[in-house]
Each structure stands twice: as structure tokens, then as C-alpha cells.
N, C-alpha and C positions, 0 to 999 in steps of 0.2 A: 709516789716517790719522785716522779719527775717534777711535780710542782714544788716539793720541798727543796730539791736540788736547784731549781730556778730561783727560789726565794733566797737560798744561801748565796748563790752567785750574785744576785742583785744586791744583797746586803753588803757583800764584800766589795763590790764595785761602786757603791753609792757614796760613801764618805769622801773618797779622794775627789770625786766630781764636785762636791760642795765647796772645796777649797778654792776653786778657780785659780789655780796656780799660774802665775804670770812669769815665772823664770827669774833669773838674776836681775836685781835692780828693780823689781816690781814694787807696787805700792801695797797699802794695807787694805785695798778694796775687797779682796777675797775673804779675808778673815772678818772684815767688817760686815760683809753681806751675810755671813753665817750668824754673826752676833745679832744683827738687826732682824734676820728672819726668825730667830728664836724669840726676840722681844716682841715681834709682830704676832707670833703664835700665842704667846702668853697674854698679850693685850686683847686679842680676839676672843680667847677663852673667857677673859674677864667680862667682855661685852656680852658674850652669850650667857654667862652665868648671872649677870646682873639684870640685863634688859631683855634677853630672849633672842630667838633665832633671827627674826626679821631685822632687828637693829644690828646684829652681828654681820649680816650680809651687806648692809650699807656701810657700817663702820669699818669692816674689814678691808673693803676696797679703799676707803679714805686712808686708813692706816698703812696700807701697802704703798700707796703713792707717797705718803709722808716719809716712810722709812727709806724709800728709794732715793728721795731727794736729800736725805741725811747722810748717804754714803759719801766717803771721801772721793775726791777726783782721782781718776785712774788713767 
């Protein structure tokens, strides 16, 4: 029961932390990071599905660096 409660609290606290809110006058970097993280996950799954696990390990790191550099300046 304690594990279930911890899981529910973690799920409730997790989405606001993804937004990386910057306050008034902030940039779009927070929402863009969520968007690019979802794109990265989908592309990594495509690598895994098409080429296998070993290629996903190498390609996932390359995609992570590429998506980081695509973020808008903040």
C-alpha cells in the first residue's frame, strides 16, 4: 500500500516538473523541451524497432544531443 501511495504522489508531482516553468516573461524552452523529449522517445523506439537494441543505444545518444541543440535559446 505504501508503494502505491508513493507511486501516486510521484505521478502527481512529475508533470509540473517537466514544464520547467520560468516565470513571467520566460521563453518557450520549457514546453519545447517536453516536445523534443517526446520526439526523442518516439525516434528511439523507431531505431529499436527497425535496427535493434545495439543501434538504439548509439543512436539514442546521438538523437539526445541533436534534440538538445534544437531547443530555443532560454
